[in-house]
C-alpha positions in Angstrom: -13.5 -8.6 20.2 -11.0 -10.0 17.5 -8.4 -9.1 16.0 -6.2 -11.9 14.6 -2.8 -12.2 11.9 -2.2 -15.2 11.0 0.3 -17.0 8.3 1.1 -19.9 6.8 4.6 -21.2 5.0 2.4 -24.7 3.7 3.8 -24.6 -0.5 0.2 -25.0 -1.9 -3.3 -22.7 -2.3 -5.1 -25.3 -0.8 -2.7 -25.9 2.5 -2.0 -22.2 3.0 -5.9 -22.3 2.9 -6.6 -25.1 5.5 -4.1 -23.8 7.7 -5.0 -20.8 8.6 -8.5 -21.4 8.4 -8.0 -24.3 11.4 -5.6 -21.4 13.7 -8.5 -19.1 13.1 -11.1 -22.2 13.4 -12.5 -20.4 17.0 -12.8 -16.9 15.3 -16.4 -16.3 13.0 -14.3 -13.8 10.6 -17.0 -10.9 9.4 -13.4 -10.4 7.0 -10.8 -11.7 5.9 -7.6 -10.0 4.5 -4.8 -12.3 3.1 -1.3 -11.0 1.4 0.0 -13.8 -0.4 3.7 -14.0 -2.3 3.3 -15.0 -6.1 5.0 -18.0 -5.9 1.3 -19.6 -5.3 -1.4 -19.9 -8.0 -3.1 -17.0 -8.2 -6.8 -18.2 -8.9 -6.3 -21.3 -6.9 -5.1 -19.3 -3.8 -8.5 -17.1 -4.3 -11.0 -20.0 -4.7 -8.9 -21.5 -1.7 -9.2 -19.2 1.1 -13.4 -18.3 0.2 -14.2 -22.0 0.6 -12.1 -22.0 3.9 -13.6 -18.4 4.9 -17.3 -19.2 2.9 -19.3 -17.1 5.2 -16.6 -13.7 5.3 -15.6 -11.4 3.0 -11.9 -12.3 2.0 -10.2 -10.0 -0.2 -6.3 -10.1 -0.6 -3.3 -9.6 -3.1 -0.1 -10.8 -4.0 3.3 -9.2 -2.3 7.3 -8.6 -2.6 7.3 -10.1 0.6 4.7 -10.4 4.0 4.4 -9.0 7.3 3.3 -10.5 10.9 3.7 -9.4 13.8 6.8 -8.3 14.6 7.9 -11.4 11.2 9.4 -10.2 8.1 8.0 -13.8 5.7 9.1 -14.9 2.3 6.6 -17.5 0.3 4.2 -17.3 2.4 0.7 -16.0 3.3 -0.8 -13.3 5.6 -3.8 -13.3 6.7 -5.7 -11.1 9.5 -9.4 -12.3 10.9 -11.6 -9.6 12.1 -14.7 -11.2 13.5 -18.6 -9.5 14.3 -17.0 -7.6 17.5 -14.0 -5.4 15.6 -16.3 -4.8 12.2 -19.9 -3.5 12.8 -20.6 -3.6 8.7 -18.0 -4.3 5.8 -18.8 -4.3 2.1 -16.1 -4.8 -0.6 -16.7 -4.4 -4.8 -13.9 -4.3 -7.7 -13.3 -1.9 -9.9 -12.4 -3.7 -13.1 -10.5 -2.2 -16.1 -8.3 0.1 -14.8 -6.0 1.3 -17.8 -8.8 2.0 -20.1 -12.2 2.5 -17.4 -12.8 4.0 -14.4 -15.5 2.1 -12.5 -15.1 3.6 -8.8 -18.2 5.1 -8.8 -20.1 2.1 -10.0 -18.7 0.4 -6.8 -19.6 3.2 -4.7 -22.8 3.2 -6.1 -23.4 -0.2 -4.6 -21.5 0.8 -1.0 -24.3 3.4 -1.7 -27.0 0.9 -1.9 -25.5 -1.6 1.1 -25.5 1.8 3.6 -28.5 3.7 2.3 -26.2 6.7 2.9 -24.6 8.6 0.1 -20.8 8.1 0.3 -20.0 11.9 0.5 -22.2 12.1 3.8 -20.6 9.1 5.7 -19.4 10.0 8.7 -15.3 10.0 8.8 -15.0 9.3 12.3 -17.1 6.1 11.8 -16.0 4.4 8.4 -12.0 4.3 6.5 -11.6 2.2 3.3 -9.7 0.1 1.9 -7.6 -0.6 -1.7 -5.9 -2.9 -2.7 -4.8 -2.2 -6.3 -2.7 -3.8 -9.2 1.2 -2.4 -9.2 1.6 -3.1 -12.5 -1.6 -0.8 -13.8 0.3 2.0 -13.5 -3.8 3.8 -12.7 -3.5 4.1 -8.9 -3.5 8.4 -9.2 -6.6 7.7 -11.4 -8.4 5.8 -9.1 -7.7 7.5 -6.0 -8.6 10.9 -7.5 -11.6 9.2 -8.2 -12.4 8.3 -4.8 -11.3 11.8 -3.5 -13.9 13.2 -5.6 -16.8 11.2 -4.5 -15.9 10.7 -1.0 -14.2 12.2 2.5 -13.8 8.9 3.9 -10.1 8.0 3.5 -8.7 5.2 1.6 -5.8 3.4 2.6 -3.5 0.5 1.1 -0.9 -0.9 -0.9 -0.2 -1.4 -4.7 0.0 -5.6 -5.4 3.4 -6.9 -5.9 4.9 -9.8 -7.1 8.3 -10.3 -5.3 10.4 -8.1 -8.1 9.4 -9.9 -11.2 7.5 -6.5 -12.7 5.8 -9.1 -14.8 2.5 -9.9 -13.5 0.5 -9.0 -10.3 -3.2 -10.0 -8.2 -5.7 -8.7 -6.3 -8.4 -11.0 -4.8 -12.2 -10.6 -3.8 -14.5 -13.2 -3.4 -12.8 -16.2 -4.7 -11.3 -14.7 -8.0 -8.2 -13.2 -9.0 -7.7 -10.4 -10.9 -5.3 -8.1 -12.9 -6.6 -4.4 -14.0 -8.5 -4.0 -11.0 -8.2 -2.9 -7.3 -10.4 -4.4 -4.6 -12.2 -1.4 -2.3 -13.4 -2.3 1.2 -15.2 0.4 2.7 -15.0 -0.6 7.1 -17.3 0.6 9.5 -15.7 -0.5 13.0 -17.0 -1.3 16.1 -13.8 0.7 17.6 -12.2 3.9 17.3 -9.1 4.0 14.4 -6.2 5.7 13.1 -4.8 6.4 9.8 -0.9 7.5 9.6 2.1 7.2 7.4 5.6 6.7 7.6 8.2 8.5 5.4 12.1 8.2 6.2 13.1 11.3 3.6 14.0 15.1 5.0 14.5 17.8 1.9 17.7 19.0 1.6 15.9 22.1 0.1 16.8 21.8 -3.3 13.6 22.7 -5.6 13.4 21.8 -9.5 10.2 22.5 -11.6 8.8 19.6 -13.7 8.5 21.5 -17.0 8.1 18.6 -19.7 6.7 15.5 -19.3 4.3 12.6 -20.4 2.2 12.1 -17.2 0.1 9.3 -18.1 3.8 7.1 -18.6 5.2 8.6 -16.0 7.8 10.2 -17.6 9.6 13.9 -17.5 11.7 14.4 -19.8 12.8 18.1 -18.4 14.0 20.0 -15.5 13.4 24.0 -14.9 14.5 23.3 -19.5 16.8 21.1 -18.4 16.9 17.0 -19.6 15.8 15.4 -17.0 18.9 12.7 -16.3 21.1 15.4 -16.5 19.8 17.4 -13.6 19.3 15.0 -12.0 23.0 14.3 -11.7 24.0 17.1 -10.8 21.9 17.6 -7.9 23.2 14.7 -6.6 26.9 15.5 -7.4 27.2 12.1 -9.6 28.0 11.5 -13.0 25.2 10.5 -14.8 26.3 7.0 -15.7 26.4 6.2 -11.8 23.6 8.7 -10.7 20.9 6.2 -10.6 23.1 4.7 -7.7 21.2 7.0 -5.9 17.2 6.3 -6.7 16.5 4.8 -3.7 18.7 7.4 -1.5 17.4 10.9 -3.0 14.1 10.8 -4.3 11.8 13.2 -5.1 8.8 14.7 -3.0 6.3 17.0 -3.5 6.4 19.1 -0.2 3.1 19.5 1.4 3.2 21.7 4.6 6.4 21.1 5.1 6.2 16.6 4.6 7.2 15.4 1.8 4.9 13.1 -0.6 7.5 10.4 -1.9 7.8 10.8 -5.9 10.4 7.1 -6.8 12.6 7.2 -8.9 12.4 4.1 -11.7 14.7 4.3 -14.2 16.8 6.7 -16.7 15.5 6.6 -20.3 17.7 8.5 -22.6 17.9 11.6 -21.2 14.8 11.0 -19.3 13.3 10.0 -15.6 10.6 7.6 -15.7 8.7 7.4 -11.7 6.7 4.9 -10.3 3.8 7.5 -10.0 2.8 10.3 -11.8 4.0 14.1 -12.1 2.2 16.9 -13.7 3.9 19.1 -15.8 4.4 22.6 -13.6 5.5 20.4 -10.4 7.5 21.8 -8.1 9.8 18.6 -6.3 12.3 18.9 -3.7 15.4 16.4 -3.8 15.3 14.4 -0.3 18.0 12.4 1.2 17.3 9.8 3.4 17.1 8.9 7.0 17.0 6.1 9.8 13.5 3.8 8.7 14.1 1.9 12.3 14.4 5.5 14.1 11.7 7.6 12.5 8.8 4.3 12.4 9.0 3.5 16.0 8.7 7.6 16.4 5.3 6.8 14.7 4.3 3.8 16.4 5.4 5.1 19.9 2.9 8.7 19.2 -0.3 6.6 18.5 0.5 3.7 21.5 0.3 6.8 23.6 -2.4 8.6 21.5 -4.7 5.9 21.9 -3.8 3.8 24.7 -3.6 0.7 23.1 -3.6 -0.9 19.5 -6.0 -4.1 18.8 -4.0 -4.3 15.0 -2.4 -2.9 12.3 -2.5 -3.3 9.1 0.9 -1.9 7.5 1.1 -1.4 3.6 5.5 -1.0 3.5 6.9 -0.1 0.3 9.1 -2.5 -1.1 11.7 -0.3 -1.6 11.7 0.2 2.1 12.5 -3.6 2.5 15.3 -3.4 0.1 17.2 -0.1 2.3 15.9 -2.3 5.8 18.0 -5.5 4.3 20.9 -3.6 2.6 21.2 -2.5 6.0 20.0 -5.4 8.2 17.8 -3.7 9.8 14.8 -6.1 9.3 15.3 -7.3 12.8 15.0 -4.1 14.3 12.1 -2.9 12.1 10.2 -6.1 13.1 10.3 -5.2 16.8 8.4 -1.7 16.3 5.0 -4.3 15.5 5.7 -6.8 18.5 3.0 -7.1 21.2 1.1 -5.7 18.2 -1.9 -8.2 16.3 -0.3 -6.9 12.8 -0.6 -7.7 9.0 0.8 -6.5 5.9 2.7 -6.4 2.8 5.6 -4.9 0.5 4.2 -3.0 -1.6 5.3 -1.6 -5.4 3.2 1.8 -3.9 1.4 3.3 -1.1 -2.5 4.6 -1.1 -2.5 7.5 1.6 -4.9 11.1 0.1 -3.0 9.8 -3.4 -0.1 7.5 -4.7 3.0 7.7 -3.2 6.3 5.4 -3.2 8.5 5.0 -0.1 6.0 4.7 2.6 4.5 2.8 5.1 0.6 3.5 5.1 -0.9 1.8 8.0 -4.1 1.4 9.4 -4.6 1.2 13.1 -7.6 0.3 15.8 -8.0 0.9 19.1 
């Protein structure tokens, strides 16, 4: 069985794809995932990757940094290849027109034709889903909610990024590059698998209720009937003009059974707060405080090693804000060591998918 991560630092799409193919020349991949800096021309890269891996399903997206094994890279292309001994089956589909439609049902209809089973009837112990989605579409919640309505299969993944430019993000499938789209993959691994998430925050026991919102625009105008910006500034103990400095260290969390599902903060807009996630009116959010990313992630990975016995491959979707925190704290090298000896590939995201859309989290798909 082979699940193999590789990377290339070449400077053109064609050379990157050829370099990756050369490194995988002894493998017959069934699936190739790739995560690429937005510095490469997207259509050319998508075409080059499909050409080099013509017999495989090939999907990917643009990033805000690439992760491979114990390395953190910039301006690279990282790939993970799965051969037939690792994956019994894989099928992929593209959800188009995210901002105006929701084509998840059409993609799932194709998946059902492929598997011969209804998506709701698939065995959650045999199948797992991947999702890569335009990270500037603002449509992650809509897509994840529809997926949850139609299947019990867990879909995990990340929102495509563009090296923090916040201009255009791309997803890739079958040799083409797309915006305003999501790529879904339904995997039937030959081995066991586990999906985990980890975030490095604890609740400070301060709960605020969103009482006036624009859900579609991810804006909260009021908490508990007061201007949201004023309430947040008071909660973190700073004047409003300084309070945005606390956004990364003190976001909000939707608490579920004592565990936070992080709702990241983007900006003040007049007296409102703009989030990176949708907030429904009436939602109660807890103010969070950052903890030690390295220590927390190490504990999660070690627990999985002990539980699973071994990890033959790990897909790693890591929030770009976590990446910025690790960089600020000088902890990237220490963080990378957590994954030493584990075949790992992933990227820094504009959001993570796990039972919905979340922020400042790392979601992982592990194979035994």
